[in-house]
N, C-alpha and C positions, 0 to 999 in steps of 0.2 A: 864070152864077155857079155854078149847080148842077153843070154839066159840069166847071168848073174844080176844084170841091171833090172830085169823083170822081177826076180825074186826080192831084191831090195825094195822095189816099188810096192810089191804086194805086202811085204812086211811093214812098211811105213803106213800103208793104208789100214792094215789090221790094227796097228798100234793106235792110230788116230781114232778108229771106231771104238776100241775098248776103253780108251782114256776119256772120250767125250761123254758128257752126262746124257743119260737117256731122256729124250723129250717126253716120253710117256710118264716118267717119274718126276718131271719138273713140277714144282708147286704151281697151282692155278692162281689166277689174278685175285687178289683180295677185294672184298666189297669196298673197302676204303679207296683203293685205286680206281675202281669202277665209278664210285660216286664222284671222285675228284675229276675224272675224265668226262663224265656226263655233265657235271656242273649243277646237278640237282640231287637232293636227298629225298627219297620217297618215304613219307611218314604216314603210316596207317593210324586212323583215329575214328572213334565212334560218334563223337559229337553229342552223346546222350548221358554223359557222366558229369553232372554239375557238382562242384565247380572246377573239375579237372579238364574236361573237354566238352565245350558247349557249342553247338552249331546253330547259326542264325539262318533259318531257311529262306528269309527274304533276300539275303545277300550271299548266301552259301559261304559264309566266312565262319571262322572258329575263334573262340576265346577260352581262357581258363588257365589254370596252373600248368597243366601239361603242355598246353599250346604255347605259352610264353617260354617254357623251358626248351621246347623243340625249335622255336624260332631263334633262340640264342645259340642252340647247338648248331643250326645251319649257318648262322652268322660266323661263329667261331671256326667252323669248318671251311668257310669261304665259298659256300655254294648257295643256290636258291632252294627253297623248300617247296615240295609238291605234296599236298594233302591228298591222301587216298582214303575215301570213305570205307569204313570197315564195320563189321558186326562182331559182338562178343562171341557168338556161337561159332564164328568162322575165323577167329583171330589166328589160331594156329595154322589153319589152311592157307590163310593169306601170306604168312611167313614162308611156309614150305613151297607155295606156288610162285614165290618171288614177285608178289604184287607190291610189296614195299620193303624197304631196307631196314626199317626199325618201326616198332609200334610205340605210340606216344606215351605209354605207361600202363601197367597193369599190376595187380597183386601177384606176388610170386607164388606160383601154384605148381606142385610137384607132378600133377598129371600133365600139365602143359610142358613142364621141363623135360619130359621124356622125348619131346619132339622139337622144341625150340630151346635156344639158349636164353639166359637172362643176364642182364648186366648186374653190377653191384647195386644195392638199394639206394634210392635217393630220398625217400621219406617213408613213413609208417602210418598205418591206419588200423582200425578195428571194426567189428560188426556190432550194430545195435538194431533192436526191433522198433518198428513204428506202428502205432495204432491210432484210431480216432480218439480225440480228447474225451469224447463221451464214454469211451470204453476204458479210460485210464484207471478208474477205481477197480475194475474187474481184472485188468492185466497190470499188476504192479511190478512184475519181474519176468525173467525168462521162463521160469518154471510154470507160471500161470498160463503161458501160451501152449504148453505141451499137454493138450487134452483133446479128446476126440471131437468136441464140438467146434474146434477152431480150424479155420482155413488160413494158411499162410501162403501168400502169393509171392512168387519170385520170377525173375526173368530167366528164360530158358538159356542154358549154356554158360551161365555165370557161376562164379565160386559160391554165390549165395544160394544157388539151387542145391549144391552139395551140403552146405552148412545147415540149411533148413531141414534137410532129411536127417542129418545127424543130431541136431538139437531138439527136434520136435517129432520123434517117432510115433507119438500117439495122435498128433494132429494130422490134418490132410494138407499136404504140400501141393499147391497148384502151380505148375510151371507155365508161364504165359509167354507168348511170342510177340515181338514188336509188330505194330506200334504200341501194343499194350505194355504197361509197366506194373510192377508190384504195388507201388503207392497209389496208382490210379484205381486199382482193384479195391484197395482199402477205402478210398474216398467214395467209390461208387457203392460200397456196401457188399461187394461180392467176395470180400475176404476180410477177416478180422485183423490181420497183421501182415507185415512184410519185413524183411530184413535187408539192410544195406550198410554201406560204409558210414561210419560216423561223420566222414567228410561230406558225403552227399546228404545225410540226414540233417546236419546243421543247416544246410541250405533249404531243404524241403520244408522244415518246420517254420521257416521265415516266409517262404513262398505260399504255404498252405497252412493257415492258422488252426485248421481243424485237426491237424496231425500233431502228435507228440511222441517223444522218445520214451520207450518203456525202460523202467529201472534206472532212471537218471543217466549217468555217464558210464554204466558198466559195459566195458568192451569185452567181446569174445573174439576168438580167432584173430588176435593181433598179428599182423603180417606186414612185411616190407613191400613197398612198391618199387618196381624195377622196369627196365626196358626190355621187352622181348626182342630177340635177334635171331638170325639164322644160325643153326648149329654148324660147327666145323670151320669157322673163320676166326682164328685166334687174333689176327691183326685187327679186324673190325671190332671185335669184342674188347680188346685191349685199349683201342682208341677211345671207345665209348666210356670205359671204366676210368681212364685217365681224365677224361673231360668231367665226369661226375666228381672225382676226387678234387680236381682243381676248383670246381664251382662250389663244392662244400666248404673248402678252405677259404674261399672268397666271401662266403655268406650269402651266395646267390639263392640257394634253396631255402634258407631261413627267411629271406626277404619274400619269397613266393609264398611260404607258409603264413607269414604275417598278413600278406595281402589277400590271399584266397581262402585260407583255412582258419583265420582268426588267431594265428599264432600257436596252433596246436602242435 
């Protein structure tokens, strides 16, 4: 009888072990849960993309289209926001190294998409060239810039570096590192042109009257803007996408476009 009781106990133990879910196979904690438990969402941003993300060095504060959007995102999430200074060249590394939970916004890029996830788009932009007004008669369109005597300056690690090489194979593309910028190289006479988003270009020509947009409003490389996120977390990505869909239906992003992008 004693041996029988031992066998029954062993059988019950074995059944419990086989029927219980394996801890190793249990899904990990989603970033959404982590953010809610932490009480803060870490947002990476560069602060150098006017009018999307602009850093005030005097106060170390941020403003812009993407800044307002992320502030609303944190408010709707019910957590505080923690701004994490980031660089375009290390955007992907910041996501993979878990330095921030979401990036404040970037153009959807397939090279980046190999390593990070992207949310659904929240707005769209295109690329335009900028030159000095004194060179406007010489450079009337994109094709005029594609010649051996032209230097096109772009910021290292941005999508504009890739685009410049594709659009201007005959010109010399100079990739500059921060704190230098493409438009500063043009203003200083070290380059004849730079390319950037039409969003930033509209702000730059107001800030620097010596600059002008080549070819009027001809946009190339039209692309959506989305939020870079860590790969492999469907819960976090779904939450962000649902938030974008809701804010689009409420007219939130249209209002930001009217305020920061002139209704583009």
